[in-house]
N, C-alpha and C positions, 0 to 999 in steps of 0.2 A: 642150809647150814647143817641140818641134822645128819645128812649123808657124809658130809666132810667130817663132822665130829665123830661119827661111828667109825670111819676109815682111819682117822688119827688114833682114836682109842684102841683100835685093833693092832696098830703098830706099836703104840705105847705099852699095852699090856702083854704083847707077844715078844717085843723086841726084834721083830722080823720086818724087814721092808718088803712090800709086794713087788717093788721094783728096784733091785739092787743097783747102786751107783757104782760105777767102775772108774777108778781114778788111774790115770796113765801118767807116767813120769815123762815130762817133756822138757828138753833143754831150753834155756832161756832164749838162745839165739833162734829158736823155731817159733817163738811166741811173737805176736804183735807187740810193739813197743808199750803200748798202753796196758796190755795184760802183764808184761814182764815187770813193769813199774809197781805192781801191787805187792811185790814180795819186798818185805822190809829190808832196806839197804844194809843197815848194821847187822843184822842177823845173817844176811846173805854173805857179808864179808867175813864174819866170825865163823861161819860154817864152811866157808869157801864153796858155797853152793853154786852148781852150775845148771841145776834143773829144779823144777817144782812139779807137784802133782796138779793135774788138771781133770775135771769132770766135764763132759760135754753132755748137756741135757736141755730138753725144751721144757722151760717152766711156764710159759704163757700160751702154748697151743698154737703158735704161729708157724710151726713146722721149721723154725730156725733155732738151732740150739744155742742156749746161753753157755757161757764157760764159768765154771766154779774153780777158782785158782787158789791153791794153798798159799797163804801170804807169809809163811814162815813162823807165825805164832802157834805154839802148842803147849800143852800142860796136861794135868791128870784129867781135866774135864773135856779134852778133845783138842780140836785144831782150828785155827782161824781161816776162813774162806771169804773171798771176795767174789761177788756175783757180777759177771760182766755181760752186757747184751750188745749185740751187734746193731749198729745204726748207721746208715748212709756208708757203709763199708768200713767203719771203724767201731772199736769196742769202747763202751762206757761203763763206768761203775754204777751199778743200780742197787747195791746193798752189800752188807757184810754180816757174817754169822760166826759164832764160835761154838764148837761142839762136835758131836758125832751126827753125821748126815743120814737121812733116810728119805725116800722118795715115795709119794703116794698121790696118784692122779697128776694134776698140775701143781701140786704143792710141794714144798720142801719142809721136812720135819727135822728139827735139830734138838738133840738130847744133850743136855748138860748135867752130868752126874755131879753130885755134891756129897762126898763122903760115903759111908756105906748105906745110909738110910734115906737119902733124898735125891731127887733128880728134877730138873725142869725140862719140859718138852714144850717146844714152840713150833707152831705151824705157820708157814709163810706162803704167800702167793705173790706172783709178780703182777702188779696192777699199774697201768699207765707208766711204764718204764721205771717202777720203783718197787723194791722188795718190802711188802707190807705184812706185818705181823697180824694174823687173823685169830689165832688161839694161843693162850698161854696156859699150860697145865703143869701144876706143881704136885708132885707125888712124894708122900712119906711112906717108907716101907718098914714093915715090923720085923723083917728077918734079914741079916746081911747075906750077901752083899746085894742090895737093891732087889730083894725078893718079897713077895707077898705084900702088895700095896694095902696100906690100912687107912690112908687118907688121900683123897684126890680133890684138888681144887681146880676148877676149870674157869677161866676168864675169856669170854668172847669179846673181841676188840671191835 
């Protein structure tokens, strides 16, 4: 756990992902039906959306990429993402997150900024077909906007 904590803290304190996540815009009609369905239907109709962002990344080390699909929800704290894992030729939902995404090792780091002086950082791993929260890090900053951490609270799950 110490190596994971150090790796996550390096991302938290630098704001830089050692493994950038590349989102591609994919038309809905090119996605499997179960993946297309995660985009909120009301938001899709309101925006007249014909595509969504998709990130393809291996989160569990099995050499088969999971799909992180933008679900249509967004705000000042980031975006909503649904994590889909391929099983028996079909994708199934294994978790959801909201925030700004970073990748480190086999983990997914999610930053949720809150105002100018706070942020929550969560570290997840894919375990037994489920996205599991492993670390919850709350940071208070002394200088706007989210600069110079003055208090860091780490909770290991």
